[in-house]
N, C-alpha and C positions, 0 to 999 in steps of 0.2 A: 670424614674428610677425604679418605682415599677415593671414594666414588665421585667426589666433586672435582678432583684434579684432572681426570681425563676430559671432563667437560670443558674445563678452562683451557686446556691444551687444544682441544678441538676448535674452540672459539678463536684462539689465537692464530691457528693455522688458516682458518677461513678468512680472517681479517687480513693476514699477509697475502693470501692468494688474490683477494679482491682488490687490495691496494696495488699489488703488482700488475694486475691486468689493467687497472685504471691508469697507472703510470705508463704502461706500454701504449695505450690509446692516446694519452696526452702527448707522449713523445712523437708518435706517428703524425699526429695533427700539427705539432710544431715543425716537424720536418717538411711537411707539405707547404706550410706557410713560409718557411725559409726558402724552398724551391720557387715559390711564387715571388718573393722578393727579388731573387736573382734573375728570374725570367723577365719580370717587369722592368728591372733596371737595365736589362739588355735589349729592351724594346721587342721581346719575344712574347707577344700577346697570346699566341696559340699555346706556348709553354705555360704562361701564367693561368690560362683557362684549364690546363690539365688537372688542377685542383678542384674544378667544378664538376658537378654531375652533368654529363652530356645527355640532356634530356629536355624536351619541350616543357617539362614541369619545373625546371629550375626557376626560382623566383628571385628577382633583384629589385630592391627598393632604394632609390636615391633621388634627392632633389624633388621630392614630393610625387615621384612617378614610380609606378610598379611596372616592370617588364617581366615577361615570361620567356623562357627558352635559352638554351646554351648558345645557339647560333646568334640570336638576337643580342645577347649580352656581348659576345665577341664582336659582332658588327658595330655595336655602340662604342666599344673600347677602341676599335680601329678608327672609327670616325673622330672620336674625341682626343685620341692620342696617336696620331699617325706616324710620328717620328721619334727617334731617341731623345731629341730635344724636348719633346712633349711628355714623354714618360719619366724622364729624369731618373732619380734614384729613389726606390721605395724601401722604407723600413717600417716594420710593425713593432708595436709595443703591446704585448698581450697582458691584460689585467686579470682575466679569469677564464678558465676552461671548466665548464660545469656539466656534469653528466645529466642528461635528461632521461635516457633509458639505456639499456644494455648496448644498443647500437646507435646512439645519438648523443651529441654534446653540442652546447653552444659556446661560442668563444666571443668575449667582449674585449675590445682594446682600442688602440689609436693607430692611425696610419700617418706616416710622415713622407711627403714627396719633396725631394730637393730638386729644384728646377732653376735654370738660368734666369727665367723670367720672374722668379719669386717663388718661394716655398709655399706649399699648401699642406694642410693637415686636417685631420678630422677623426671621427669615431666610427666604429663598426661593430655590428653583431652579426656573426655568421653561424649558421647551423651545419654541423658535419653529421653525416649519416654513413654508417657502414653499408655499402651496397656491393653485393657479390665479393665480400671480403676485403674491399678497399674503402678508405675514408674519402668521401666526396662532399663538397659544399653543396647543399641543396637549396639554401636560401641565404641571401646576403642583404643586409641593410646597412648602408654607408652614408655618412653625411660629413 
């Protein structure tokens, strides 16, 4: 029994370390999304886009269309939401943050836009990837 005890302690320590790292990742992702809510609600679309990977490989899928690229996504947001009246107030409800690999998670949830012209809401699935030590959205599917 004595030789079994160190093994159990080792397994417990590994589990605590893995859980702690995953909690840190999830908290970092939640913080980015909270910053995005604030930026969007202030009609700061550039600030909102800080959460996205600034790359031509960024993929965005919405309304049956796939677009590529950070700048294209920003330009589309600016065209569709030119004023504070258009952006309104954004809130996310996160339903799941799921680890894909050591450096990638997918996040599923709902978004809620409160607007003068009438509220809008929908669902999203985004993929975060750790790039150069920072979490960035590399793919977004919203409807």
